[in-house]
C-alpha positions as a Markdown table, in Angstrom:
| # | Residue | x | y | z |
|---|---|---|---|---|
| 1 | Met | -29.0 | 7.5 | -41.9 |
| 2 | Asp | -26.2 | 8.8 | -44.1 |
| 3 | Gln | -22.5 | 8.4 | -43.5 |
| 4 | Gly | -21.9 | 11.9 | -42.3 |
| 5 | Thr | -24.6 | 11.6 | -39.5 |
| 6 | Leu | -23.2 | 8.2 | -38.6 |
| 7 | Ile | -19.6 | 9.5 | -38.3 |
| 8 | Asn | -20.8 | 12.5 | -36.2 |
| 9 | Leu | -22.8 | 10.2 | -33.9 |
| 10 | Leu | -19.8 | 7.9 | -33.6 |
| 11 | Ile | -17.5 | 10.8 | -32.8 |
| 12 | Phe | -20.0 | 12.0 | -30.2 |
| 13 | Val | -20.2 | 8.6 | -28.5 |
| 14 | Val | -16.4 | 8.1 | -28.5 |
| 15 | Gly | -16.1 | 11.6 | -27.0 |
| 16 | Leu | -18.5 | 10.7 | -24.2 |
| 17 | Leu | -16.7 | 7.4 | -23.5 |
| 18 | Val | -13.3 | 9.1 | -23.3 |
| 19 | Thr | -14.7 | 11.8 | -21.0 |
| 20 | Trp | -16.3 | 9.2 | -18.8 |
| 21 | Asn | -13.1 | 7.1 | -18.6 |
| 22 | Ala | -11.0 | 10.3 | -17.8 |
| 23 | Phe | -13.5 | 11.1 | -15.0 |
| 24 | Leu | -13.3 | 7.6 | -13.6 |
| 25 | Phe | -9.5 | 7.6 | -13.7 |
| 26 | Lys | -9.3 | 11.0 | -11.9 |
| 27 | Arg | -11.8 | 9.9 | -9.3 |
| 28 | Thr | -9.9 | 6.7 | -8.7 |
| 29 | Leu | -6.7 | 8.7 | -8.2 |
| 30 | Asp | -8.5 | 11.1 | -5.8 |
| 31 | Ile | -9.9 | 8.2 | -3.8 |
| 32 | Asn | -6.5 | 6.5 | -3.6 |
| 33 | Ser | -4.9 | 9.7 | -2.4 |
| 34 | Glu | -7.6 | 10.2 | 0.3 |
| 35 | Leu | -7.2 | 6.6 | 1.4 |
| 36 | Gly | -3.4 | 7.1 | 1.7 |
| 37 | Glu | -3.9 | 10.2 | 3.8 |
| 38 | Phe | -6.4 | 8.4 | 6.0 |
| 39 | Arg | -4.1 | 5.5 | 6.6 |
| 40 | Leu | -1.3 | 7.9 | 7.5 |
| 41 | Glu | -3.6 | 9.8 | 9.9 |
| 42 | Val | -4.7 | 6.5 | 11.5 |
| 43 | Ala | -1.1 | 5.4 | 11.9 |
| 44 | Lys | -0.1 | 8.7 | 13.5 |
| 45 | Glu | -3.1 | 8.9 | 15.8 |
| 46 | Tyr | -3.6 | 5.4 | 16.9 |
| 47 | Thr | 0.0 | 4.2 | 17.4 |
| 48 | Ser | 1.3 | 5.5 | 20.7 |
| 49 | Lys | 4.9 | 5.8 | 21.7 |
| 50 | Glu | 4.3 | 3.1 | 24.3 |
| 51 | Asp | 3.1 | 0.7 | 21.7 |
| 52 | Leu | 6.2 | 1.4 | 19.6 |
| 53 | Lys | 8.5 | 0.9 | 22.6 |
| 54 | Glu | 6.8 | -2.3 | 23.5 |
| 55 | Met | 7.1 | -3.6 | 19.9 |
| 56 | Leu | 10.8 | -2.6 | 19.8 |
| 57 | Asn | 11.5 | -4.3 | 23.1 |
| 58 | Ser | 9.8 | -7.4 | 21.9 |
| 59 | Leu | 11.8 | -7.3 | 18.7 |
| 60 | Glu | 15.0 | -6.8 | 20.7 |
| 61 | Thr | 14.2 | -9.8 | 22.9 |
| 62 | Arg | 13.5 | -12.0 | 20.0 |
| 63 | Leu | 16.7 | -11.0 | 18.2 |
| 64 | Glu | 18.7 | -11.6 | 21.3 |
| 65 | Lys | 17.2 | -15.1 | 21.6 |
| 66 | Gln | 17.9 | -15.9 | 17.9 |
| 67 | Ile | 21.5 | -14.6 | 18.2 |
| 68 | Thr | 22.1 | -16.6 | 21.4 |
| 69 | Asn | 20.7 | -19.8 | 19.8 |
| 70 | Phe | 22.7 | -19.2 | 16.7 |
| 71 | Ile | 25.9 | -18.8 | 18.7 |
| 72 | Lys | 25.1 | -22.0 | 20.7 |
| 73 | Thr | 24.6 | -23.9 | 17.5 |
| 74 | Ile | 27.8 | -22.7 | 16.0 |
| 75 | Thr | 29.8 | -23.5 | 19.1 |
| 76 | Leu | 28.3 | -26.9 | 19.5 |
| 77 | Arg | 29.1 | -27.7 | 15.9 |
| 78 | Asp | 32.7 | -26.7 | 16.3 |
| 79 | Glu | 33.3 | -28.9 | 19.3 |
| 80 | Pro | 34.7 | -32.4 | 18.6 |
């Protein structure tokens, strides 16, 4: 095999590898995009307003408890 044939074969193989890697990269981007759209759709469809209200009420209750405990701690510390 002479040098010219070897170089042509090497160029061909490198071209195939670059094309394959570009294909895999694009496919990965497409799959990630589809996955993001699916997650958004699931979040929109399967989280009801009642669930959100319940979560917010629970958060509000926990925050009120924490603030109350914090205020009690501060006032007890200030007393002689």
